[in-house]
N, C-alpha and C positions, 0 to 999 in steps of 0.2 A: 141797864136795869131789865130791859126786855130779854136780853141774852141771859142774864142771871135767872130770870123767871123761867125762861125756857129750860135752863139747866136744872132748875129745881123740879120742873115737871119731869124731865128725863131721868134725873138721878134719884130724886127723892120719892117719887111715886112708885110703890112696889106693885101697883095694879096696872094693868094695861090701859089703853085709851078708853074713853067712855064709849058706850054702845052707839051713841049717835055719830061719833067720828069715824071716818073710814079707816080701815086697817093700815097700819104702818108697813111700809116695804122694808126690804133688807138694807136699802141705802139711806134710810132715814137717820139712824144713829150716826152714820158717817157725816151727814150734813150738819147735824147738831154739833158734832165734835169740831168740825171745821169752823163753824160760827163761834164756838167758844174759844178756839185758838186765835181767831181773828180779834176777838174782844180782848184777849190777854195781850196780844201784840200791840194793840192800840192803847192799852192802859198805861204803859210806861211813858208813852209820848206826851201824855197830859202833864203839864207843869202844875204842881200843887200851889195853891194860893197861899200867900204868906199869912200866917195866923197872927192876928192882932190880939185876940183875947183867947185865953185858954178855953178850949171846948169842954163842955160838961161831959163828964164820964157817962158812957152809954149804960143804959139799964141792963142788967143781966137778963139775957133771953131765957125764956122758960125751956126747960129740958124737954125736948121733943123726941119722940121715938124716931123712927126711920125717916120721918118727913122733914128732918132738919135740913135747911138749905146748905149746900156744899159750896159756899162762896170762898171760904178760906182754902180748902184743899185743892181748889181748881188750879191755881198756879203751880202747885207741886206736881199735879198730874201732867200739866203741860210741860213742866221741866223734865219729867221722866220721859215724856214722849219725844222731846226735842234733843235730849242728850245722846241717845243712841244713834241719831242720824249722822252727826259729823264723824264719829269713829268709823262708821261703815264707809263713808266717802273717803276718809284718809286711808283706810285699809285697801280700798280699790286702787287709789293712786300709788301707794307704796308698793303694792304688788305689781303694778305696771312698770315701776322703775327698777325692779329687781334685776332683769337681764342686763340693764346698762351699768349697774353698780358692780356686779360680780365680774372678776377678770375672766378672760377666755380660757385660761388653763384650769379654772376651778370646776368642780362638779365631777360626777362620775364619768368614766371613759366611755365614749360612744363607739369606739372602734372595735373591730372584731378580734381583740387580743385575748379573748377567753375570760373576761371579767377580772383582769388583774387588779383594778382599783378596789373592787369589793373584797378581795382577799387581803388587802393591806389595812382594812379597818373602816371602809366606807368610801363613798364617792366624793367626799369633800377634799381629799388629798390632791395636790397638784400632780400632773402627769410627769413621771420621771423619764419617759422615753424621749421627750422633746428637748429638755434642757438638763444640763449637768454642770453644776458649779456656776450658774449664772450665764453660761454660754450655750449656744445650740450644739446639738450632738455632733454636727459636722465640723465645728470649730476646733475641737481638740486635735483631730488628725492633721488639720492644716497647720496648727501651731507646732506640732511635732515635726512635720516635714520642714517647715521654715527653720526650726531650731537645728535640725541635722544639717541643712544646707549651710547655715552660718558657721556651724562647727567645722565642717569640711573646708570652708573657705579660710577660716582662721588657721587651721592646721596646714593648709596648702601654702599660705603665705609664709608661715614659720618654717616649713620644711624646705622651701626654695632657697633660703639663705644658708642652708647647711651644706658643707663640702667635706668629703672624706677622702683621705689619702690611704688607699688600701695597698698593703704590702703583703706579698706571699713569698713562698720560698724561691721563686724564680722570676717574678715580674713585679712591676709597680704601675699603678693606675690611679688617676684622679677621677672621682665620682662626685655627683651633686644630688641633692634631694629630688625625689621623684615628684612629677607635676601632673597636671591634667586630672584633677579630682581624685588622685590617689596619693595622699600626702604621707606615705609610709615607705621607708627603704630608700635606696639610692640607685642611680643609673649612670653609665659612663658619660663624661662631658663631651668627648669627641675631639676632633682635630682642633688645634695642634697638640692637645694634651692626650696623645695616644698612649696605648699600653706599651711599655718598654721592658726589656729584660734587665734583670738585676742579678749580680753574683750571689751565691749562697751565703757568703760571709759579710754581706753588706748590712750595716746597722740601720735597719728600717723597721718602724712600727706603725701599725694602723692608727690614724688619728683623725678626729673630727674638728672642723674649723667652722666658725660662725659667719665668715664672709668669703666672697669669691677671691679677693686679693690675697688673703692669708693662705687659702688652699693652693693658688697658683704659685705663690712664692715658695711654699714648702715643696711643691713638685719640682720647681726649678732648682732649689737647693740640693735635693737628693740627686738630680741628674748631674749637676756640676761636681758634686762630691764624688760620684762614681767615675766621672771623666778624669778628675785629678788623681784619683787612686790608680786608674789604668795607665795614665801617662807617667806616673812616678815609678811604675814597675818596669824594669828593663826587659823582663821576659814576656811582656804583652805582645802577642803576635797578631791578633785579630784587630788591627787598627781601623778597619773599615766600620765595624760596629761602633767604635769610639767616635769616629767622625760623624756617623749618623746621629748619635746623641747630641753632638755639638751643633749640628745643623738644626736639630729640633729645638735646642735652646736658643739658637739665633732667631727662629720664627717666633718663639715666645717673647723675646725681647723687643719685638716690633710693637707690642702693646704698650699703652701708656704707663701702667704701673711698673713696668720692668725695663724701661729704656735706659735707666741709669746703670744697668749691669751689662750692657751690650759690649763695652770695651773689655770687660773680663772674659766674656765668651769669645771674642775675637782673639785674645791672647791664647786661649786654649786651642782655637782652630789653627793658629800658627804653629803651636807646639806639635800638634798631631800631623800637620803637613811636613814639618821637619823630620819627624820620626818616620813617616812614610817614604820620604826621599832617601833617607839613610838605609831603610830596608830595601829600597829598589837598587841602590848601589851594591848592597850585599848580595842581592840576587844576581846582578850583572857580574860581579866578581866570581861567583860560583859558576855561572854559565861560561865565562871565559876560561876558567881553569878546566872545566869539563871539555870545552872545545879543543884546547891545546892538548889535553890528554888523548882525545880521539885522533887528532892529526898525527901525533907521534906514534900511536899504534899503527896507523895506516902507513906511515913512513917505514916503520920497522918491518911490516909484513908485505908491502908492495914490491920490494926489491928494486926500487928505482923506477917504477912505472909511471909515477906522477912527479912531474918536474917542478911543480909549484908548491909542494908541501913545505919545503924549507922556508920559502918566503912567507907563507901564512903563519907558520909557527913563530917566526921572528916578529911578525906584526902583532899577533895576539899577545905575545909575551910583553911587548912594549906597552900595549894598552893596559895590561894587567899591572904593570909597574906604576903607571899613572893613576890607576884607581886605588891601589893599596896605599894608604897614607904612610908618610915617613915616620921614623921613630919619634919625631917631635909631635906627631899628631896632625901634621899639615899634609895636604895632598901633594903628590909629586907632579910638578909642572914641566918636566923634561919633555921635549918634542920628540915624538916617535915617528920616523919616516914610514910611509906606506909602501907596500910592495910595488914593483913595476906594473905599469898599466897592462902590459901583455900578460902578466901573470894573473892580474885581477880579472881580466876578461876571459881567460881560458877556462872552459868548462871541463868538468871531469868527464872524459869520453871513455871509449873502450880501452882496454889494456893495450899499451904500446911496448916497444922493445926497450924503452928507457933511454933512447939515443935522441939527441936534439937534431932536428932536420937541418940539412945544409942549405946555404943560400940559393943554390941553383936547383935544388930538388923541387919537384912539383907534387904536392900532396893531393891524391885523388879525393874527390868529394865523397862524403859518407852521408848516411841518413841523419847523423847528428849535426852536420854542418849546416850553415845558413844557406838558403836557396840563392842561386845566382840570378842575375838579371835576365829575364825571359822576354824582354821587349814590351811594347805597349799592351795593355789588356785587351782581350778579345771582346767584341761587342756582344751584348746580350741578345740572343735570338728571340727572346720573348717580347722585345720592344721594337717598334718601327721607327722610321726616321722622324715621323711626326709626333712621336711620343706616345702613340697608342699601344695597346696590348693586343698581340696576336692570339686568337683563340685556337 
């Protein structure tokens, strides 16, 4: 009640304090307001007493001018003063939490990029230079490099399994897919699958195979087909090249996938050896005929100066008869006697009179004759009896 009366005095009296009272300072109204607020805060804490009997209705108060006590509006004024206080505190708290709520990428760009964020429509847009598609800017080059590496490895593994049999107009070569991070094209396989010559009329076409065994088998097939064609032709003269191809096929058949064809290659090797032996006999026959022809020419022009010409002509003629096969195709096995030893040891010396020497005649030595016995060898003057060397 005292606080209410004090409020009536403060609010209701339009006139200042009485002349007898000291003048109010600037802090007086504040103290009065604090007391009024304290009274209002204590008012709700009082529990109302239970009403047993209905209270009589209060008499209507006379209408007073400006001196009417402001008991009823006081709580409203207190409410108006208390309501703005919590929002001010909440605004301060919410403003202090703003930096923690916002993500680091939001807001205007603080880098010296020339204000790129303001040109896009404000500083609230995220920074495009740091992330692209949800990944850092350095993540995309790394992904591209890894993808290229995986692609090269896949192509390398695939190209290693490819083999090519390359045929040209004069040679044949087996190639394999290129390796070492360059999975394109082909390179030579190397030994024993070396480059071999092929005839111009050979039926050969460039083909690609998906495995090493298929490529090697095709290479061996073409070589053996060329060998068979050469051995079947009686006019083949260069048997050495044919033999080289067969030996190459022999080296290939040492490998596990081709061991089953080794017997076939050995038969071809026997065939070419037989052909080479027959060719050697033909060469010997030609050489014997040529030697007999030369000896007969010497016998005709020497006028009896060489006494052993007849013996050698007879001996070579007998050898030629043994080499030349009989009409039935079999070799002649007749034994041909050799010339006398004296005739075989006699060398072609200077021209003689064509007369055989008598048993009592002594033939003077010549420079073509063998040296006679000259006694024991002379000691070397450069060596001493003790084995040392004289300086």
